[in-house]
GULUM-561113 format. One record per residue (C-alpha): x, y, z. Coordinates in steps of 0.2 Angstrom, whole numbers, padded with zeros to 4 digits. Layout:
<rs>
+-------+-------+-------+
!  east ! north !    up !
+-------+-------+-------+
!     X !     Y !     Z !
...
+-------+-------+-------+
</rs>
This chain:
<rs>
+-------+-------+-------+
!  east ! north !    up !
+-------+-------+-------+
!  0480 !  0492 !  0608 !
!  0482 !  0482 !  0593 !
!  0497 !  0476 !  0585 !
!  0502 !  0482 !  0566 !
!  0516 !  0485 !  0555 !
!  0519 !  0505 !  0560 !
!  0521 !  0499 !  0578 !
!  0536 !  0489 !  0573 !
!  0546 !  0502 !  0562 !
!  0554 !  0512 !  0577 !
!  0570 !  0509 !  0568 !
!  0563 !  0524 !  0555 !
!  0557 !  0533 !  0568 !
!  0539 !  0532 !  0563 !
!  0530 !  0529 !  0580 !
!  0535 !  0524 !  0598 !
!  0525 !  0512 !  0608 !
!  0514 !  0527 !  0615 !
!  0506 !  0530 !  0598 !
!  0505 !  0547 !  0589 !
!  0496 !  0557 !  0603 !
!  0492 !  0575 !  0600 !
!  0504 !  0587 !  0592 !
!  0496 !  0601 !  0604 !
!  0501 !  0596 !  0622 !
!  0494 !  0600 !  0638 !
!  0506 !  0613 !  0641 !
!  0503 !  0623 !  0624 !
!  0500 !  0641 !  0625 !
!  0483 !  0649 !  0623 !
!  0489 !  0656 !  0607 !
!  0492 !  0639 !  0599 !
!  0477 !  0630 !  0605 !
!  0467 !  0645 !  0598 !
!  0477 !  0644 !  0582 !
!  0474 !  0625 !  0581 !
!  0455 !  0629 !  0583 !
!  0455 !  0639 !  0567 !
!  0464 !  0627 !  0557 !
!  0453 !  0614 !  0563 !
!  0438 !  0625 !  0558 !
!  0446 !  0628 !  0541 !
!  0450 !  0607 !  0539 !
!  0432 !  0603 !  0545 !
!  0424 !  0616 !  0533 !
!  0432 !  0606 !  0519 !
!  0429 !  0588 !  0526 !
!  0415 !  0576 !  0519 !
!  0411 !  0560 !  0525 !
!  0400 !  0546 !  0520 !
!  0397 !  0527 !  0522 !
!  0399 !  0515 !  0507 !
!  0398 !  0497 !  0507 !
!  0402 !  0496 !  0526 !
!  0417 !  0508 !  0524 !
!  0419 !  0526 !  0531 !
!  0426 !  0538 !  0518 !
!  0433 !  0555 !  0524 !
!  0439 !  0568 !  0513 !
!  0446 !  0584 !  0517 !
!  0460 !  0599 !  0513 !
!  0474 !  0598 !  0525 !
!  0493 !  0600 !  0525 !
!  0491 !  0610 !  0508 !
!  0485 !  0594 !  0500 !
!  0469 !  0584 !  0497 !
!  0468 !  0571 !  0509 !
!  0458 !  0556 !  0510 !
!  0455 !  0541 !  0523 !
!  0445 !  0526 !  0519 !
!  0441 !  0515 !  0535 !
!  0433 !  0498 !  0539 !
!  0428 !  0502 !  0556 !
!  0413 !  0499 !  0568 !
!  0399 !  0511 !  0562 !
!  0396 !  0517 !  0579 !
!  0415 !  0522 !  0580 !
!  0417 !  0531 !  0564 !
!  0411 !  0549 !  0567 !
!  0421 !  0550 !  0583 !
!  0436 !  0544 !  0574 !
!  0435 !  0556 !  0559 !
!  0434 !  0570 !  0571 !
!  0449 !  0564 !  0580 !
!  0458 !  0562 !  0563 !
!  0453 !  0580 !  0558 !
!  0458 !  0587 !  0575 !
!  0475 !  0579 !  0574 !
!  0479 !  0586 !  0557 !
!  0475 !  0603 !  0562 !
!  0485 !  0603 !  0577 !
!  0499 !  0595 !  0567 !
!  0498 !  0609 !  0555 !
!  0496 !  0623 !  0567 !
!  0511 !  0618 !  0575 !
!  0524 !  0613 !  0561 !
!  0518 !  0624 !  0546 !
!  0530 !  0636 !  0540 !
!  0516 !  0645 !  0533 !
!  0507 !  0650 !  0550 !
!  0517 !  0663 !  0559 !
!  0514 !  0658 !  0576 !
!  0519 !  0640 !  0573 !
!  0533 !  0631 !  0583 !
!  0543 !  0630 !  0567 !
!  0542 !  0649 !  0564 !
!  0546 !  0651 !  0582 !
!  0562 !  0642 !  0581 !
!  0567 !  0651 !  0564 !
!  0564 !  0668 !  0572 !
!  0575 !  0663 !  0587 !
!  0589 !  0657 !  0575 !
!  0606 !  0664 !  0582 !
!  0598 !  0672 !  0597 !
!  0591 !  0658 !  0609 !
!  0586 !  0641 !  0613 !
!  0567 !  0637 !  0611 !
!  0558 !  0625 !  0622 !
!  0551 !  0609 !  0614 !
!  0539 !  0594 !  0619 !
!  0541 !  0576 !  0617 !
!  0531 !  0574 !  0601 !
!  0542 !  0588 !  0594 !
!  0557 !  0579 !  0599 !
!  0550 !  0563 !  0591 !
!  0548 !  0572 !  0575 !
!  0564 !  0580 !  0576 !
!  0572 !  0562 !  0580 !
!  0564 !  0555 !  0563 !
!  0572 !  0569 !  0554 !
!  0589 !  0566 !  0561 !
!  0587 !  0548 !  0556 !
!  0581 !  0553 !  0539 !
!  0596 !  0564 !  0536 !
!  0607 !  0549 !  0540 !
!  0597 !  0537 !  0529 !
!  0596 !  0549 !  0514 !
!  0615 !  0553 !  0515 !
!  0611 !  0571 !  0518 !
!  0599 !  0573 !  0504 !
!  0584 !  0578 !  0516 !
!  0589 !  0592 !  0526 !
!  0576 !  0601 !  0536 !
!  0586 !  0616 !  0538 !
!  0585 !  0619 !  0518 !
!  0572 !  0634 !  0519 !
!  0584 !  0647 !  0515 !
!  0588 !  0639 !  0499 !
!  0570 !  0635 !  0496 !
!  0565 !  0654 !  0498 !
!  0579 !  0660 !  0488 !
!  0573 !  0650 !  0472 !
!  0554 !  0655 !  0477 !
!  0544 !  0644 !  0464 !
!  0529 !  0652 !  0471 !
!  0534 !  0669 !  0464 !
!  0522 !  0674 !  0449 !
!  0538 !  0675 !  0438 !
!  0552 !  0663 !  0446 !
!  0569 !  0668 !  0442 !
!  0586 !  0660 !  0444 !
!  0596 !  0666 !  0458 !
!  0613 !  0674 !  0456 !
!  0626 !  0660 !  0460 !
!  0635 !  0672 !  0474 !
!  0618 !  0671 !  0482 !
!  0616 !  0653 !  0481 !
!  0633 !  0650 !  0488 !
!  0630 !  0663 !  0502 !
!  0612 !  0654 !  0507 !
!  0621 !  0637 !  0506 !
!  0632 !  0642 !  0521 !
!  0616 !  0644 !  0532 !
!  0610 !  0625 !  0527 !
!  0616 !  0611 !  0537 !
!  0606 !  0600 !  0549 !
!  0622 !  0594 !  0558 !
!  0624 !  0611 !  0564 !
!  0606 !  0611 !  0574 !
!  0610 !  0609 !  0593 !
!  0597 !  0599 !  0602 !
!  0596 !  0594 !  0620 !
!  0581 !  0586 !  0629 !
!  0567 !  0597 !  0628 !
!  0576 !  0612 !  0618 !
!  0582 !  0616 !  0600 !
!  0595 !  0630 !  0595 !
!  0598 !  0636 !  0577 !
!  0616 !  0642 !  0580 !
!  0617 !  0655 !  0565 !
!  0605 !  0670 !  0561 !
!  0596 !  0666 !  0545 !
!  0596 !  0646 !  0548 !
!  0578 !  0640 !  0546 !
!  0568 !  0624 !  0547 !
!  0555 !  0617 !  0535 !
!  0547 !  0601 !  0539 !
!  0537 !  0601 !  0523 !
!  0549 !  0588 !  0516 !
!  0544 !  0577 !  0529 !
!  0527 !  0582 !  0537 !
!  0515 !  0574 !  0525 !
!  0522 !  0558 !  0524 !
!  0525 !  0557 !  0544 !
!  0506 !  0563 !  0547 !
!  0501 !  0548 !  0536 !
!  0509 !  0536 !  0546 !
!  0502 !  0544 !  0562 !
!  0484 !  0543 !  0556 !
!  0486 !  0526 !  0551 !
!  0492 !  0521 !  0568 !
!  0479 !  0532 !  0577 !
!  0465 !  0523 !  0565 !
!  0471 !  0507 !  0569 !
!  0473 !  0508 !  0587 !
!  0455 !  0515 !  0587 !
!  0448 !  0499 !  0580 !
!  0450 !  0501 !  0561 !
!  0454 !  0483 !  0553 !
!  0459 !  0491 !  0535 !
!  0462 !  0507 !  0530 !
!  0469 !  0517 !  0515 !
!  0477 !  0535 !  0521 !
!  0481 !  0546 !  0506 !
!  0488 !  0564 !  0509 !
!  0492 !  0571 !  0492 !
!  0496 !  0555 !  0484 !
!  0508 !  0549 !  0499 !
!  0498 !  0533 !  0504 !
!  0498 !  0520 !  0516 !
!  0487 !  0504 !  0515 !
!  0483 !  0490 !  0529 !
!  0473 !  0475 !  0528 !
!  0461 !  0469 !  0514 !
!  0453 !  0483 !  0503 !
!  0435 !  0486 !  0501 !
!  0433 !  0472 !  0487 !
!  0441 !  0460 !  0497 !
!  0455 !  0456 !  0483 !
!  0472 !  0450 !  0489 !
!  0479 !  0468 !  0488 !
!  0475 !  0487 !  0486 !
!  0479 !  0495 !  0468 !
!  0488 !  0511 !  0469 !
!  0491 !  0519 !  0451 !
!  0506 !  0528 !  0447 !
!  0505 !  0544 !  0436 !
!  0515 !  0545 !  0420 !
!  0526 !  0561 !  0422 !
!  0527 !  0563 !  0404 !
!  0508 !  0561 !  0401 !
!  0501 !  0569 !  0418 !
!  0484 !  0563 !  0420 !
!  0486 !  0546 !  0414 !
!  0494 !  0531 !  0424 !
!  0508 !  0521 !  0417 !
!  0507 !  0507 !  0430 !
!  0498 !  0502 !  0445 !
!  0505 !  0493 !  0460 !
!  0497 !  0480 !  0471 !
!  0502 !  0483 !  0489 !
!  0496 !  0477 !  0506 !
!  0502 !  0484 !  0523 !
!  0514 !  0495 !  0514 !
!  0516 !  0514 !  0509 !
!  0519 !  0521 !  0491 !
!  0526 !  0538 !  0489 !
!  0531 !  0548 !  0473 !
!  0542 !  0563 !  0470 !
!  0543 !  0572 !  0454 !
!  0546 !  0590 !  0447 !
!  0535 !  0587 !  0431 !
!  0520 !  0598 !  0438 !
!  0531 !  0611 !  0447 !
!  0544 !  0619 !  0436 !
!  0548 !  0634 !  0426 !
!  0558 !  0637 !  0409 !
!  0571 !  0652 !  0408 !
!  0582 !  0655 !  0393 !
!  0577 !  0638 !  0386 !
!  0583 !  0628 !  0403 !
!  0570 !  0620 !  0412 !
!  0571 !  0621 !  0432 !
!  0561 !  0610 !  0443 !
!  0557 !  0613 !  0462 !
!  0568 !  0598 !  0470 !
!  0585 !  0605 !  0475 !
!  0601 !  0597 !  0475 !
!  0609 !  0603 !  0491 !
!  0626 !  0598 !  0485 !
!  0624 !  0611 !  0472 !
!  0611 !  0623 !  0477 !
!  0603 !  0621 !  0461 !
!  0586 !  0610 !  0455 !
!  0589 !  0593 !  0451 !
!  0594 !  0592 !  0433 !
!  0599 !  0574 !  0430 !
!  0584 !  0569 !  0418 !
!  0573 !  0562 !  0431 !
!  0555 !  0565 !  0431 !
!  0547 !  0554 !  0445 !
!  0552 !  0542 !  0457 !
!  0540 !  0531 !  0465 !
!  0544 !  0519 !  0481 !
!  0536 !  0505 !  0490 !
!  0541 !  0505 !  0507 !
!  0534 !  0498 !  0526 !
!  0529 !  0516 !  0530 !
!  0526 !  0532 !  0522 !
!  0540 !  0542 !  0529 !
!  0552 !  0531 !  0523 !
!  0545 !  0529 !  0506 !
!  0544 !  0548 !  0504 !
!  0563 !  0552 !  0510 !
!  0568 !  0537 !  0498 !
!  0559 !  0544 !  0482 !
!  0565 !  0561 !  0485 !
!  0583 !  0554 !  0488 !
!  0584 !  0542 !  0473 !
!  0577 !  0557 !  0462 !
!  0591 !  0568 !  0467 !
!  0604 !  0555 !  0466 !
!  0599 !  0549 !  0449 !
!  0596 !  0533 !  0440 !
!  0612 !  0524 !  0444 !
!  0615 !  0530 !  0463 !
!  0596 !  0530 !  0466 !
!  0593 !  0512 !  0462 !
!  0609 !  0507 !  0472 !
!  0600 !  0515 !  0487 !
!  0584 !  0507 !  0484 !
!  0592 !  0489 !  0482 !
!  0602 !  0492 !  0498 !
!  0586 !  0498 !  0509 !
!  0577 !  0483 !  0517 !
!  0560 !  0480 !  0511 !
!  0559 !  0495 !  0500 !
!  0557 !  0494 !  0480 !
!  0555 !  0508 !  0468 !
!  0557 !  0514 !  0450 !
!  0564 !  0530 !  0442 !
!  0557 !  0538 !  0428 !
!  0568 !  0548 !  0417 !
!  0564 !  0558 !  0401 !
!  0570 !  0542 !  0391 !
!  0568 !  0526 !  0401 !
!  0563 !  0518 !  0416 !
!  0574 !  0511 !  0430 !
!  0567 !  0499 !  0442 !
!  0575 !  0490 !  0459 !
!  0576 !  0472 !  0459 !
!  0559 !  0467 !  0464 !
!  0549 !  0483 !  0459 !
!  0540 !  0474 !  0444 !
!  0533 !  0459 !  0457 !
!  0521 !  0473 !  0462 !
!  0517 !  0480 !  0445 !
!  0498 !  0476 !  0439 !
!  0501 !  0481 !  0420 !
+-------+-------+-------+
</rs>
């Protein structure tokens, strides 16, 4: 197995020496395997694969996002590797999506306040990552925030601001530290508690797919799931670095700058596309768990460069919630991380962020 940066980031819980593995274990139920097969059929139906300049390009819809993987890999290996990637993503979505009623996450949520639920090693690894990210983000990332997310319900045709009493009641059901875990089991101790791994799943999947591809012979790659990106090796044009554009939250569809990165991840968090206005006040979709309300500190987006996508995504969301002053202090204090916070009126960058900027 080849050596590469993701293998060395276990301090952030991204991968272990055993690699990503398959989220659906050998002891999975027949129902879980069947659901994974259905998700795979849906994802594969959206997939397009083609060769260009010696590179294999794979695009598909998965994890609720447009996904793209570019690989420099032996031509004979490319079709099989593309199939592995699609199957891994399908299995991951089938197991951890809260929108699939048979998923393990839904089983855990349904058992809240009632009983322990058995989990396997891949799930234990993912939950360990959640635990570490909860610590790194000072509790801003909390996998038990689903009751609050559902209360605000941005997917409603006419979103509304919940009553403060309801917010306070739901906040009592939120708290990662309440979750009980022992080897092979998890328990949400209060009825009404619920997990949502959507805040970490896509970024974690980016890192796992990159690891899978590199361990399978890819020499260079770009993995982009919903604009959360990891790159490794030289790009197709053999330039010194990959160039990643950052969308301008004040002019969506346009880039305000580009980043030159290599063997790194770039993730952006923002509320400029998902929000609603009520009684003249704007409400974005990123919630501050300290208040139970959407973030209202003037931030519109935060982009972060980090050694892996899981960390980049957690830092970008955390800096968004903390705001320009605290957010930049967090980025400056995090080893090998750089970032920029864009507000309604200004930009705030970490010490070395503009060393990566291309314009």
